[in-house]
C-alpha positions as CSV (number, residue, x, y, z in Angstrom):
1,M,-28.1,-1.6,-18.8
2,T,-25.3,-2.2,-16.2
3,S,-22.1,-0.6,-16.9
4,V,-18.9,-2.4,-16.3
5,E,-16.0,-0.7,-14.8
6,T,-12.6,-0.6,-16.7
7,Y,-9.5,-1.4,-14.7
8,I,-5.9,-0.9,-15.7
9,T,-2.7,-2.5,-14.5
10,Q,0.1,-0.8,-12.6
11,R,2.3,-1.0,-15.6
12,D,-0.4,0.8,-17.5
13,L,-0.5,3.6,-15.0
14,E,3.5,3.5,-14.9
15,A,3.2,4.2,-18.9
16,R,0.4,7.0,-18.6
17,W,2.0,8.8,-16.0
18,K,5.8,8.2,-16.8
19,V,6.5,7.2,-13.4
20,S,8.4,3.8,-12.1
21,G,6.8,1.0,-10.5
22,R,8.6,1.6,-7.3
23,T,7.2,5.0,-7.1
24,L,3.4,3.6,-7.4
25,E,4.4,1.1,-4.7
26,R,5.7,3.8,-2.2
27,W,2.4,6.0,-3.0
28,R,0.3,3.1,-2.0
29,A,2.4,2.5,1.2
30,E,1.8,6.2,1.8
31,R,-2.0,6.3,0.9
32,Y,-1.3,8.5,-1.7
33,G,-2.7,8.5,-5.4
34,P,-5.8,6.8,-6.5
35,A,-7.6,4.1,-4.9
36,W,-6.5,0.5,-6.3
37,V,-7.9,-3.0,-5.8
38,T,-6.2,-6.5,-5.5
39,L,-7.7,-9.0,-7.9
40,G,-6.1,-12.3,-8.0
41,G,-2.9,-11.0,-6.1
42,S,-2.4,-8.3,-8.9
43,I,-3.1,-4.4,-8.2
44,R,-5.5,-2.8,-10.3
45,Y,-6.8,0.7,-10.8
46,S,-10.2,1.8,-11.6
47,L,-9.9,4.1,-14.9
48,T,-12.6,6.1,-13.3
49,D,-10.6,6.8,-10.2
50,V,-7.6,7.6,-12.0
51,L,-9.2,10.2,-14.2
52,A,-11.0,11.5,-11.1
53,W,-7.5,11.8,-9.3
54,E,-6.0,13.5,-12.2
55,A,-8.9,15.9,-12.2
56,A,-8.4,16.7,-8.8
57,H,-4.8,17.4,-9.1
58,R,-4.9,19.7,-12.2
59,R,-3.3,22.9,-11.7
60,E,-3.7,25.9,-14.2
61,P,-0.5,27.9,-14.8
């Protein structure tokens, strides 16, 4: 069985992380943050990549 990757929009990620679209745009320009793809002229983030990036940047108090 083939698994299908789930992609989220920039707006979805803005809401998830409570950051502005401008912040995500700047991060992409700086090559910071999770990997992204451009599909039909629209930015998408793999949910797997987002979760991995969150885990890699988790800090314990």
